[in-house]
Each structure stands twice: as C-alpha cells, then as structure tokens.
C-alpha positions in Angstrom: -58.0 18.8 71.5 -54.1 20.4 71.8 -52.8 16.7 71.4 -55.4 16.0 68.4 -54.2 19.0 66.6 -50.1 18.4 67.7 -50.5 15.1 65.8 -51.9 16.5 62.6 -49.0 19.1 62.0 -46.5 16.1 62.3 -48.9 14.0 60.0 -48.8 17.0 57.8 -45.3 17.8 58.0 -44.0 14.7 57.6 -45.8 14.1 54.1 -44.3 17.3 53.3 -41.0 15.7 51.8 -42.7 12.6 50.0 -44.8 14.7 48.2 -41.8 16.8 46.9 -39.8 14.2 46.3 -42.6 12.6 44.1 -42.8 16.3 42.3 -39.0 15.3 41.6 -39.0 11.6 40.1 -41.9 13.1 37.5 -39.7 16.0 37.1 -36.9 13.9 36.6 -39.3 11.2 33.9 -40.3 14.1 32.0 -36.6 15.2 30.9 -35.8 14.9 27.4 -32.8 12.1 26.8 -30.0 13.1 25.1 -29.0 10.5 22.3 -25.8 8.2 22.0 -23.8 9.8 19.2 -24.0 7.4 16.6 -20.3 5.0 15.7 -19.7 2.7 13.0 -16.0 0.6 12.0 -15.2 -0.7 8.9 -12.2 -3.2 8.4 -10.5 -3.9 5.4 -8.6 -6.5 4.0 -4.4 -5.7 2.2 -5.4 -5.1 -1.6 -4.7 -8.9 -3.1 -7.0 -7.3 -6.0 -10.5 -7.7 -4.9 -11.3 -4.1 -6.4 -9.2 -4.7 -9.3 -8.2 -7.8 -10.0 -5.5 -6.9 -12.3 -3.7 -4.4 -10.2 -3.3 -6.4 -6.5 -0.5 -4.7 -4.5 2.8 -5.3 -6.3 5.9 -4.6 -3.9 7.9 -5.3 -0.9 5.8 -4.7 2.0 4.7 -7.3 4.1 0.6 -8.5 3.3 0.0 -8.7 7.2 -0.7 -5.0 7.3 -4.4 -4.3 8.2 -6.8 -1.6 8.6 -10.1 -0.1 10.0 -12.0 2.6 9.4 -14.3 4.3 12.7 -16.7 6.8 11.8 -18.4 8.7 14.8 -20.8 11.3 15.0 -19.8 14.6 16.2 -22.5 17.1 16.3 -23.4 17.8 12.9 -20.0 16.3 11.3 -18.2 12.6 11.6 -14.9 11.9 12.7 -12.9 9.5 10.9 -10.4 7.6 12.5 -8.0 4.9 10.7 -6.4 2.8 12.6 -3.6 0.5 11.1 -1.8 -2.2 12.3 1.4 -4.4 11.9 3.4 -0.8 10.4 6.8 -0.7 9.2 8.6 1.9 12.0 9.4 4.8 11.0 8.2 4.7 7.1 5.4 7.3 6.1 1.4 6.1 5.4 -0.1 8.5 3.5 -4.1 7.9 3.2 -6.7 9.7 1.4 -10.5 9.4 0.2 -11.2 9.8 -3.6 -14.4 10.8 -4.9 -15.8 8.0 -7.1 -15.7 9.4 -10.6 -16.3 8.3 -14.2 -13.3 7.1 -15.4 -14.1 8.5 -19.0 -14.0 11.9 -17.0 -10.4 11.6 -15.4 -7.2 12.2 -16.8 -6.0 8.5 -17.0 -9.1 6.6 -17.0 -9.5 6.3 -13.0 -12.8 5.4 -11.6 -12.0 8.0 -9.1 -11.1 11.6 -8.9 -7.1 11.3 -8.4 -6.7 14.3 -6.2 -7.7 13.0 -2.8 -10.5 15.1 -1.2 -8.9 17.0 1.7 -12.5 18.0 3.4 -13.2 14.3 4.0 -9.6 12.4 5.1 -6.1 13.3 3.7 -3.6 12.2 6.2 0.0 10.6 7.2 0.7 9.0 10.1 4.3 7.4 10.7 4.9 3.6 11.6 5.9 2.3 14.6 6.3 -1.2 14.0 2.7 -2.0 15.4 -0.7 0.1 15.2 -1.3 3.4 14.6 -4.3 5.9 14.2 -4.5 9.1 12.5 -8.1 11.3 12.6 -9.5 14.4 11.0 -13.4 15.9 11.1 -14.7 15.8 7.5 -17.1 18.3 6.1 -20.1 15.9 5.9 -22.3 14.6 8.5 -22.4 11.1 9.8 -25.1 10.4 8.0 -23.6 10.9 4.1 -20.0 9.8 5.0 -21.9 6.2 5.9 -24.9 6.8 3.5 -24.3 8.6 0.3 -20.6 9.6 0.0 -19.3 7.7 -3.1 -15.4 7.5 -2.6 -12.8 5.2 -2.2 -10.1 4.5 0.7 -6.3 4.5 -0.2 -3.3 3.8 2.1 -0.1 4.5 -0.2 3.0 2.2 -0.1 5.3 4.4 2.2 8.7 2.0 0.3 7.8 3.2 -2.9 7.1 6.9 -5.1 3.5 7.6 -4.5 1.2 7.2 -7.1 -2.8 8.3 -7.7 -3.2 6.3 -11.1 -1.1 3.2 -10.4 -4.0 1.0 -8.0 -0.9 -1.7 -7.3 1.2 0.6 -5.3 -1.9 0.9 -3.0 -2.0 -1.2 0.4 -5.7 -0.7 0.6 -8.2 0.3 -1.9 -12.0 0.1 -0.9 -15.1 1.7 -0.6 -14.7 4.1 2.2 -16.9 3.6 5.3 -18.9 0.6 3.6 -19.2 -3.0 4.8 -16.1 -4.6 2.3 -17.4 -8.1 1.0 -14.8 -10.6 1.9 -12.7 -12.1 -0.8 -12.5 -15.8 -0.3 -8.8 -15.8 -1.4 -6.8 -18.2 0.0 -3.7 -18.1 2.9 -0.8 -20.8 3.7 1.5 -20.3 6.3 4.4 -22.6 6.1 7.0 -22.7 8.7 11.1 -23.8 8.7 13.6 -24.7 11.2 16.8 -23.9 10.7 18.6 -26.9 8.1 19.8 -29.8 10.3 19.5 -32.7 7.9 15.7 -32.6 7.8 15.8 -33.9 4.0 18.4 -36.0 4.2 21.2 -36.4 7.0 24.3 -35.6 4.6 22.6 -31.9 3.7 22.8 -31.0 7.0 24.3 -27.7 6.9 28.1 -27.3 7.9 29.3 -23.3 8.8 29.5 -20.7 11.3 25.7 -19.2 11.1 23.8 -19.5 14.3 21.0 -21.5 14.0 18.4 -19.9 15.9 17.2 -19.0 11.7 14.0 -19.7 11.4 11.8 -18.9 8.2 8.3 -19.0 7.5 6.5 -18.6 3.9 3.1 -17.1 3.1 1.5 -17.7 0.4 -1.3 -15.4 -0.6 -3.9 -16.1 -3.2 -4.6 -12.9 -5.6 -8.2 -12.4 -7.3 -6.6 -12.6 -11.0 -5.4 -16.4 -10.3 -1.9 -15.1 -9.4 0.1 -15.4 -5.8 2.1 -13.4 -4.0 4.9 -15.4 -2.2 6.4 -14.0 1.1 9.4 -15.4 2.5 10.3 -14.2 6.4 13.1 -14.7 8.4 13.8 -14.7 12.1 17.1 -13.8 13.7 18.9 -13.1 10.9 22.7 -11.3 10.8 22.6 -7.7 10.5 24.0 -6.0 7.3 24.2 -10.1 5.5 22.5 -10.2 2.5 20.2 -13.7 2.4 19.6 -15.6 -1.1 16.3 -17.5 -1.2 15.5 -19.8 -4.0 13.1 -22.4 -4.8 14.6 -24.9 -6.9 12.3 -27.8 -8.5 12.7 -31.3 -7.6 14.4 -33.2 -10.1 15.6 -37.0 -11.0 19.6 -36.8 -9.9 20.4 -39.1 -12.5 19.5 -36.3 -15.0 21.4 -33.4 -13.5 25.0 -32.0 -14.1 26.3 -32.7 -9.8 23.6 -35.1 -9.1 21.4 -33.0 -6.6 17.6 -34.2 -6.7 16.8 -30.6 -8.0 17.3 -28.5 -10.9 20.5 -26.5 -9.9 19.1 -23.0 -11.6 16.3 -21.6 -9.3 12.5 -21.0 -10.6 12.3 -17.5 -10.6 8.2 -17.7 -11.2 7.9 -19.3 -7.8 10.5 -17.6 -5.2 13.8 -15.5 -6.0 14.3 -12.6 -3.7 17.1 -11.4 -1.4 16.5 -10.6 1.8 18.5 -8.1 3.9 19.3 -9.5 7.4 18.9 -7.0 10.0 19.7 -8.9 13.3 16.2 -10.0 14.1 13.6 -10.2 11.5 13.7 -9.9 7.7 11.2 -10.1 4.7 10.9 -10.2 1.2 8.0 -11.4 -1.3 7.1 -11.5 -5.1 4.4 -12.1 -7.3 4.1 -15.7 -8.6 2.1 -16.4 -11.7 1.4 -19.8 -10.3 -1.8 -20.2 -8.6 -1.9 -20.8 -4.7 -3.4 -24.4 -5.5 -0.1 -25.0 -7.6 2.1 -23.9 -5.0 0.4 -25.5 -2.3 -0.6 -29.0 -3.7 0.9 -29.6 -7.3 4.0 -27.5 -7.2 6.8 -29.7 -6.0 10.3 -28.3 -5.2 12.4 -27.2 -2.8 12.8 -24.1 -0.5 16.5 -23.0 -0.1 17.7 -20.1 1.7 21.7 -19.7 1.4 24.2 -18.9 3.9 25.4 -15.3 3.7 28.4 -16.2 5.4 30.1 -17.9 2.7 30.4 -18.1 -1.0 27.1 -18.9 -2.6 26.4 -22.6 -4.2 23.5 -24.4 -5.6 25.0 -27.8 -5.7 26.0 -28.2 -2.0 23.2 -28.2 0.3 25.3 -28.1 3.7 25.9 -24.1 2.5 21.9 -23.9 3.1 21.3 -22.7 6.1 17.1 -23.4 5.7 15.9 -26.3 3.5 12.7 -28.0 2.9 9.9 -28.9 0.6 8.2 -25.7 -0.9 5.3 -24.6 0.7 4.2 -28.3 2.6 
C-alpha cells in the first residue's frame, strides 16, 4: 500500500511541470502582438521636365544625381529621410516640401506655396561626392504624409542662387511621398578615347598632353523636346581649361581650309568650357535639337581642344579627343 501511494505521488509531481508549461504557452498565445511600423520609399528622377515640360533643369550640375524619400511610421508622427546619390563634395543641398496651392493665389503664380513647410520637411545637407542623407520628423502622421498631404518635393541646385519660383533651377521636383510615374525619356551615353588617329591617321594628336584623357557624352531627352548634353572628361590636367565643341561635318572642298567640317562650332549642339581639376570634370548645356536628332541624324564631330597649346579649329593634331558626335 505504501508503495502504491509513493508511485501516485511521483506521478503527480511529474505532471505538474506539464501543466505549468501548458499554461505559459496559452498565456504567450494570448499576448497582444505589436504591429511592425509602416515604411515606404519613393524614388525620383532628375528634373527633365516631367512636372513642368517647359522648366527642365537648366544649370551645370551633373544629371546623374538621384533622390529617394523614405517615410517611416514613428508613433503618431512620420519620420522623413531624403537620400541623394552622386552629390558634389562640399556643396550644400537645400531640400524642401512646398504645400500645393492654386496658382491664381500665389505671388508668382506657382502651383505651390513659395515658403517651404518647415513643419514637414525643410533641411540642408552637404554633399560628399557620393551618397548623403538627412532626416526630419514631420508634424503629420504616416497616413497623412503618404495619403492626404498634397505638396511638392524640391531639391535646389547648390551651384546657383536659390529660387523658390524658378523651377528650372530645381534638381528634383515632384509630388512628395507619392510614386512617380516613369518619364519614358531617353538617355544615351557615348565614350571617346584619346585621339590617336581614329578618325584619320593624319589627325592623330601631337602635343604634350597625357594620353590618359578620355571623354563621355551623355544626351538626355527633355520633356519639351530639347536635349541636355553633358560632357565628362576623365584624367584632366589641373587648372587647365578645355574648350569642347561640336563641328558640323562638311565637304572639304567647300571649307576655307579644306577641313571635313565647318570650322565654326555649332553652339546649338555643344560649346562648353570645362575647367580641369586633375581628375574628372564636366559641363553641360541645353540643345534645341531633339534626342533623336542628336543621336541619329546629326552629322558632326566631337572635338576637345588641347588646353596646353593655342586653340585651332583647323589643325586636328591639336585635338586631344576627336570623333563623331553622339555615336
């Protein structure tokens, strides 16, 4: 009898932890689950006239700059983080939200309030040659920022005087915290090696400039039908200015010095000056020719003159880069 009682006691002791374990699991199943904070990211293309076709960016900032906005739920507020890629080292970018408005009610008929809404986003960030970010907690909820708040996202050009009325000075402009429709605008990239006589052996460069120089032409289609032409030079000589031209091809029997091109550059396509910095340098301009014209039908030469000798438009042996334009 004593043995049976002992066995029953041992069995009850073994069952107690099982019962406790079952209770703990039930308690955990009943515990409330905190939902994950909401987050959305919106990407923006460079201002090529997507919002206002007549106000594509006009300036010297390189158009490979990209931007994104991340909106995160932070309690009852929204945290907004703006990230810029391919920034210029040491330049200050001013980034604002501007409430949408009836243009008949604003001083300069802009479709937004010209004073930024500092309670939502008004920040500045210094470029570092790469990627930079800056954040602000808005006075609005996540749902408001991503759903009902009607405003424009603006990044001002650090290379010219800031304006809140001239949209052509905006590097980015678009509805804030909204998915941006793809522009569908075309972009072409064309690479050029040092002039070693690729066009004609007799035109090979003769001079003291290092043959490590290389060039790139980017042609960006704009919404109004114009194009942005950006010329980038790699391995430039510091403190030397490179004259960069497009020259229309021509019958050499019709030109003053029998050159196979017009000796006067075509300023409607490309005539820029690029200050060398010992590394990569660039400049850009707006052409009234369409993207299709420049990349398929325009028949011209791309010329970069040697900054280390007197400029000549008749002696191709002084051209450090020479090739067909945008081909």
